[in-house]
KELUM-261701 format. One record per residue (C-alpha): x, y, z; residue in one letter. Coordinates in steps of 0.25 Angstrom, whole numbers. Each point is the difference from the previous one (the first is absolute). Example, Ala and Ser with C-alpha at 12.3 -4.5 7.8 and 13.67 -1.06 7.14 Angstrom:
<nodes>
<xx:49, yy:-18, zz:31, aa:a> .
<xx:6, yy:14, zz:-2, aa:s> .
</nodes>
This chain:
<nodes>
<xx:0, yy:0, zz:0, aa:m> .
<xx:4, yy:14, zz:-3, aa:k> .
<xx:5, yy:10, zz:11, aa:s> .
<xx:-2, yy:15, zz:-1, aa:a> .
<xx:13, yy:3, zz:-8, aa:d> .
<xx:-3, yy:-12, zz:-9, aa:g> .
<xx:9, yy:-10, zz:5, aa:v> .
<xx:-7, yy:-14, zz:0, aa:t> .
<xx:1, yy:-8, zz:12, aa:l> .
<xx:0, yy:-16, zz:1, aa:a> .
<xx:-12, yy:-3, zz:10, aa:v> .
<xx:-4, yy:-13, zz:6, aa:q> .
<xx:-13, yy:-4, zz:7, aa:e> .
<xx:0, yy:-12, zz:10, aa:w> .
<xx:-9, yy:-6, zz:10, aa:g> .
<xx:-14, yy:1, zz:5, aa:n> .
<xx:-7, yy:11, zz:-9, aa:p> .
<xx:-10, yy:3, zz:11, aa:t> .
<xx:10, yy:0, zz:11, aa:g> .
<xx:7, yy:13, zz:7, aa:r> .
<xx:10, yy:6, zz:-9, aa:e> .
<xx:15, yy:1, zz:1, aa:i> .
<xx:9, yy:7, zz:-10, aa:l> .
<xx:15, yy:-5, zz:1, aa:f> .
<xx:11, yy:10, zz:-4, aa:i> .
<xx:14, yy:-7, zz:-1, aa:h> .
<xx:14, yy:7, zz:2, aa:g> .
<xx:12, yy:5, zz:-8, aa:f> .
<xx:3, yy:-9, zz:-12, aa:s> .
<xx:-10, yy:-11, zz:4, aa:q> .
<xx:-13, yy:-4, zz:-7, aa:a> .
<xx:-14, yy:-5, zz:3, aa:s> .
<xx:5, yy:-14, zz:1, aa:l> .
<xx:6, yy:4, zz:14, aa:s> .
<xx:-14, yy:-2, zz:6, aa:w> .
<xx:-2, yy:-14, zz:-5, aa:s> .
<xx:-1, yy:-6, zz:14, aa:r> .
<xx:-11, yy:9, zz:2, aa:q> .
<xx:-8, yy:0, zz:-12, aa:v> .
<xx:1, yy:-15, zz:-2, aa:q> .
<xx:-2, yy:-5, zz:14, aa:g> .
<xx:-11, yy:1, zz:11, aa:e> .
<xx:-3, yy:14, zz:-2, aa:l> .
<xx:-6, yy:-2, zz:-14, aa:a> .
<xx:-12, yy:-7, zz:7, aa:k> .
<xx:-4, yy:12, zz:7, aa:e> .
<xx:6, yy:13, zz:-6, aa:f> .
<xx:0, yy:6, zz:-13, aa:r> .
<xx:14, yy:4, zz:-3, aa:m> .
<xx:6, yy:8, zz:-10, aa:v> .
<xx:15, yy:1, zz:-4, aa:t> .
<xx:8, yy:7, zz:-11, aa:f> .
<xx:13, yy:4, zz:-5, aa:d> .
<xx:5, yy:14, zz:3, aa:l> .
<xx:4, yy:9, zz:-12, aa:r> .
<xx:13, yy:-4, zz:-5, aa:g> .
<xx:-3, yy:-14, zz:5, aa:h> .
<xx:-4, yy:-14, zz:-4, aa:g> .
<xx:-10, yy:0, zz:-11, aa:g> .
<xx:-3, yy:15, zz:2, aa:s> .
<xx:5, yy:11, zz:-10, aa:d> .
<xx:15, yy:5, zz:2, aa:k> .
<xx:1, yy:15, zz:-4, aa:p> .
<xx:14, yy:4, zz:0, aa:l> .
<xx:-1, yy:14, zz:5, aa:v> .
<xx:3, yy:4, zz:15, aa:p> .
<xx:-13, yy:8, zz:2, aa:e> .
<xx:-8, yy:-13, zz:-2, aa:a> .
<xx:6, yy:-4, zz:13, aa:y> .
<xx:4, yy:12, zz:8, aa:r> .
<xx:-13, yy:6, zz:0, aa:e> .
<xx:-9, yy:-4, zz:12, aa:t> .
<xx:-13, yy:3, zz:-7, aa:r> .
<xx:3, yy:-11, zz:-11, aa:r> .
<xx:1, yy:-11, zz:11, aa:w> .
<xx:-12, yy:6, zz:6, aa:a> .
<xx:-9, yy:0, zz:-12, aa:d> .
<xx:5, yy:-15, zz:-3, aa:d> .
<xx:-8, yy:-4, zz:13, aa:i> .
<xx:-11, yy:8, zz:-3, aa:d> .
<xx:-1, yy:-5, zz:-14, aa:a> .
<xx:0, yy:-14, zz:5, aa:i> .
<xx:-10, yy:1, zz:11, aa:m> .
<xx:-10, yy:7, zz:-9, aa:k> .
<xx:2, yy:-8, zz:-13, aa:q> .
<xx:-1, yy:-14, zz:8, aa:v> .
<xx:-11, yy:6, zz:9, aa:g> .
<xx:6, yy:-2, zz:13, aa:l> .
<xx:-9, yy:7, zz:12, aa:r> .
<xx:8, yy:3, zz:12, aa:r> .
<xx:11, yy:-10, zz:-2, aa:p> .
<xx:12, yy:-3, zz:10, aa:v> .
<xx:13, yy:5, zz:-6, aa:l> .
<xx:12, yy:-9, zz:3, aa:v> .
<xx:13, yy:7, zz:-4, aa:g> .
<xx:14, yy:-8, zz:2, aa:w> .
<xx:13, yy:9, zz:0, aa:s> .
<xx:0, yy:10, zz:-12, aa:y> .
<xx:-15, yy:-4, zz:0, aa:g> .
<xx:-2, yy:8, zz:13, aa:g> .
<xx:5, yy:12, zz:-8, aa:r> .
<xx:-11, yy:-2, zz:-10, aa:v> .
<xx:-11, yy:-1, zz:10, aa:m> .
<xx:5, yy:13, zz:6, aa:n> .
<xx:0, yy:7, zz:-13, aa:d> .
<xx:-14, yy:-4, zz:-2, aa:y> .
<xx:-4, yy:5, zz:14, aa:l> .
<xx:7, yy:13, zz:-3, aa:a> .
<xx:-8, yy:2, zz:-12, aa:h> .
<xx:-13, yy:-7, zz:3, aa:y> .
<xx:-1, yy:-2, zz:15, aa:g> .
<xx:-6, yy:-12, zz:6, aa:d> .
<xx:-14, yy:2, zz:-2, aa:s> .
<xx:-1, yy:-11, zz:-11, aa:a> .
<xx:7, yy:-10, zz:8, aa:i> .
<xx:-3, yy:-9, zz:12, aa:a> .
<xx:14, yy:-3, zz:6, aa:g> .
<xx:15, yy:0, zz:-2, aa:l> .
<xx:10, yy:-10, zz:2, aa:n> .
<xx:15, yy:5, zz:-1, aa:y> .
<xx:9, yy:-13, zz:-2, aa:v> .
<xx:15, yy:4, zz:3, aa:a> .
<xx:-5, yy:13, zz:-7, aa:a> .
<xx:8, yy:13, zz:-2, aa:t> .
<xx:-7, yy:12, zz:6, aa:s> .
<xx:13, yy:8, zz:4, aa:t> .
<xx:15, yy:2, zz:-4, aa:a> .
<xx:4, yy:3, zz:14, aa:k> .
<xx:14, yy:-7, zz:4, aa:p> .
<xx:-2, yy:-13, zz:6, aa:g> .
<xx:-12, yy:-3, zz:-8, aa:a> .
<xx:6, yy:-5, zz:-13, aa:l> .
<xx:9, yy:-12, zz:0, aa:g> .
<xx:10, yy:-4, zz:-10, aa:i> .
<xx:-9, yy:2, zz:-13, aa:g> .
<xx:8, yy:12, zz:-4, aa:g> .
<xx:13, yy:-8, zz:-1, aa:k> .
<xx:-7, yy:-11, zz:-8, aa:l> .
<xx:-8, yy:8, zz:-11, aa:t> .
<xx:11, yy:6, zz:-8, aa:p> .
<xx:4, yy:-12, zz:-8, aa:p> .
<xx:-15, yy:-2, zz:-3, aa:m> .
<xx:0, yy:13, zz:-7, aa:t> .
<xx:13, yy:-5, zz:-9, aa:s> .
<xx:-2, yy:-1, zz:-15, aa:e> .
<xx:10, yy:-11, zz:0, aa:d> .
<xx:-9, yy:-13, zz:0, aa:l> .
<xx:9, yy:-9, zz:9, aa:a> .
<xx:3, yy:11, zz:11, aa:t> .
<xx:-15, yy:2, zz:0, aa:n> .
<xx:-4, yy:-15, zz:2, aa:i> .
<xx:10, yy:-1, zz:11, aa:e> .
<xx:-4, yy:12, zz:7, aa:g> .
<xx:-15, yy:-4, zz:-1, aa:t> .
<xx:4, yy:-14, zz:5, aa:k> .
<xx:7, yy:6, zz:13, aa:k> .
<xx:-12, yy:10, zz:2, aa:f> .
<xx:-10, yy:-12, zz:0, aa:l> .
<xx:8, yy:-8, zz:10, aa:v> .
<xx:0, yy:12, zz:9, aa:a> .
<xx:-15, yy:0, zz:-1, aa:c> .
<xx:-2, yy:-12, zz:8, aa:f> .
<xx:5, yy:-5, zz:13, aa:k> .
<xx:-6, yy:-14, zz:-3, aa:i> .
<xx:5, yy:-3, zz:-14, aa:q> .
<xx:-10, yy:-4, zz:-11, aa:p> .
<xx:1, yy:-13, zz:-8, aa:s> .
<xx:9, yy:0, zz:-11, aa:a> .
<xx:-12, yy:-1, zz:-9, aa:e> .
<xx:-7, yy:12, zz:6, aa:d> .
<xx:13, yy:8, zz:0, aa:m> .
<xx:2, yy:-2, zz:-15, aa:a> .
<xx:-15, yy:4, zz:-2, aa:t> .
<xx:4, yy:13, zz:8, aa:a> .
<xx:13, yy:3, zz:-8, aa:l> .
<xx:-8, yy:-2, zz:-13, aa:a> .
<xx:-11, yy:11, zz:3, aa:f> .
<xx:10, yy:9, zz:7, aa:n> .
<xx:7, yy:0, zz:-13, aa:m> .
<xx:-11, yy:5, zz:-8, aa:l> .
<xx:2, yy:14, zz:6, aa:v> .
<xx:9, yy:8, zz:-8, aa:p> .
<xx:13, yy:6, zz:6, aa:a> .
<xx:-5, yy:15, zz:-3, aa:k> .
<xx:-13, yy:-3, zz:8, aa:v> .
<xx:7, yy:-5, zz:12, aa:r> .
<xx:9, yy:13, zz:0, aa:a> .
<xx:-12, yy:9, zz:-2, aa:f> .
<xx:-7, yy:-6, zz:12, aa:m> .
<xx:11, yy:5, zz:9, aa:g> .
<xx:2, yy:14, zz:5, aa:g> .
<xx:-14, yy:6, zz:3, aa:r> .
<xx:-3, yy:4, zz:13, aa:p> .
<xx:-5, yy:-10, zz:10, aa:a> .
<xx:-6, yy:8, zz:12, aa:d> .
<xx:-15, yy:-4, zz:2, aa:y> .
<xx:-2, yy:5, zz:14, aa:d> .
<xx:-11, yy:10, zz:-4, aa:a> .
<xx:-7, yy:-10, zz:-9, aa:v> .
<xx:1, yy:-11, zz:12, aa:l> .
<xx:-5, yy:10, zz:10, aa:a> .
<xx:-13, yy:2, zz:-7, aa:k> .
<xx:-4, yy:-15, zz:-2, aa:i> .
<xx:-13, yy:-3, zz:7, aa:k> .
<xx:-2, yy:-14, zz:-5, aa:v> .
<xx:5, yy:-13, zz:8, aa:p> .
<xx:15, yy:-3, zz:-2, aa:v> .
<xx:8, yy:-12, zz:2, aa:l> .
<xx:15, yy:1, zz:-1, aa:v> .
<xx:7, yy:-14, zz:-3, aa:t> .
<xx:16, yy:-1, zz:2, aa:q> .
<xx:10, yy:-11, zz:0, aa:g> .
<xx:10, yy:2, zz:11, aa:r> .
<xx:11, yy:-4, zz:-9, aa:e> .
<xx:-3, yy:8, zz:-12, aa:d> .
<xx:13, yy:5, zz:-6, aa:l> .
<xx:-6, yy:10, zz:-9, aa:l> .
<xx:-10, yy:7, zz:8, aa:v> .
<xx:4, yy:0, zz:15, aa:r> .
<xx:-10, yy:-1, zz:11, aa:v> .
<xx:1, yy:15, zz:3, aa:p> .
<xx:-8, yy:2, zz:-12, aa:m> .
<xx:-12, yy:-6, zz:4, aa:s> .
<xx:2, yy:5, zz:14, aa:e> .
<xx:0, yy:14, zz:-6, aa:h> .
<xx:-13, yy:-3, zz:-8, aa:t> .
<xx:-7, yy:-5, zz:13, aa:l> .
<xx:6, yy:13, zz:7, aa:s> .
<xx:-7, yy:9, zz:-9, aa:v> .
<xx:-13, yy:-8, zz:-3, aa:v> .
<xx:-4, yy:0, zz:15, aa:k> .
<xx:-12, yy:-11, zz:-3, aa:h> .
<xx:9, yy:-10, zz:-8, aa:a> .
<xx:3, yy:-14, zz:5, aa:k> .
<xx:13, yy:-7, zz:-2, aa:g> .
<xx:4, yy:-14, zz:-3, aa:a> .
<xx:15, yy:-4, zz:1, aa:f> .
<xx:5, yy:-13, zz:-4, aa:y> .
<xx:12, yy:-6, zz:7, aa:d> .
<xx:10, yy:-6, zz:-9, aa:g> .
<xx:-6, yy:5, zz:-13, aa:i> .
<xx:5, yy:9, zz:-10, aa:g> .
<xx:-5, yy:10, zz:-11, aa:h> .
<xx:-11, yy:-9, zz:-5, aa:a> .
<xx:-9, yy:-5, zz:11, aa:p> .
<xx:-11, yy:-4, zz:-9, aa:f> .
<xx:9, yy:-10, zz:-6, aa:y> .
<xx:9, yy:-3, zz:12, aa:e> .
<xx:-11, yy:-2, zz:9, aa:a> .
<xx:-12, yy:-3, zz:-9, aa:t> .
<xx:-9, yy:-6, zz:10, aa:d> .
<xx:2, yy:10, zz:11, aa:r> .
<xx:-1, yy:13, zz:-11, aa:y> .
<xx:-12, yy:-7, zz:-6, aa:n> .
<xx:-8, yy:-1, zz:13, aa:a> .
<xx:4, yy:14, zz:4, aa:d> .
<xx:-4, yy:6, zz:-12, aa:l> .
<xx:-14, yy:-8, zz:-1, aa:a> .
<xx:-2, yy:5, zz:15, aa:a> .
<xx:2, yy:14, zz:-4, aa:f> .
<xx:-8, yy:0, zz:-12, aa:v> .
<xx:-12, yy:-7, zz:8, aa:r> .
<xx:2, yy:11, zz:11, aa:s> .
<xx:0, yy:13, zz:-9, aa:v> .
<xx:-15, yy:7, zz:-2, aa:p> .
<xx:-6, yy:-2, zz:-13, aa:r> .
</nodes>
């Protein structure tokens, strides 16, 4: 489907068409396939779930101009377009890592009146010291136009995403969809401000903040910051888990998400 600036987004629907609605937003260099353990599991019996590939990722269009990624309105418009064109009525938004920035971009331009709740999963909300991990050191090779350098850098980034490492098959799949993101797109996605305190302070809907305590890319202080600004938010910290709690601790995460979605007012 088309966003406001003409970018075509690859969108997928899963699960119970009459269930409570969840819109999943993946992270930097990832894809909708990141959420396979949610949309193809028990959650599908109860919830209507929508995934999509961010602009520049997966099966979505990949404009090679910096403004397509550095203007917050474009990310916000992508979420708005999906919600309207798919017919989502007050969904819960789930944002992983960079997906948290996209959620905050949406909130900055549209507010929270059209959504029921928010789940920040190891999600970026500030650039304050101590909040970000080693991602800044790992991403430069991922922006290289030299393919061998890019692939090796992407492998190292993916390893850092997990405390509990994926199977060889799942890691190969992740590397494949990561490599669909052009080097220029990865470069364009960096360098924009990440101060969302004013946005977070205005949130009125229920909020769940999910964080692995062994996350190397987004540190625990990031989620603690989100909780400190969104006073009514609830935190769920996972011992022994890295940057991808929905993959590393699938059963617990799915149970936490299901309970949260059931709890929010329609």
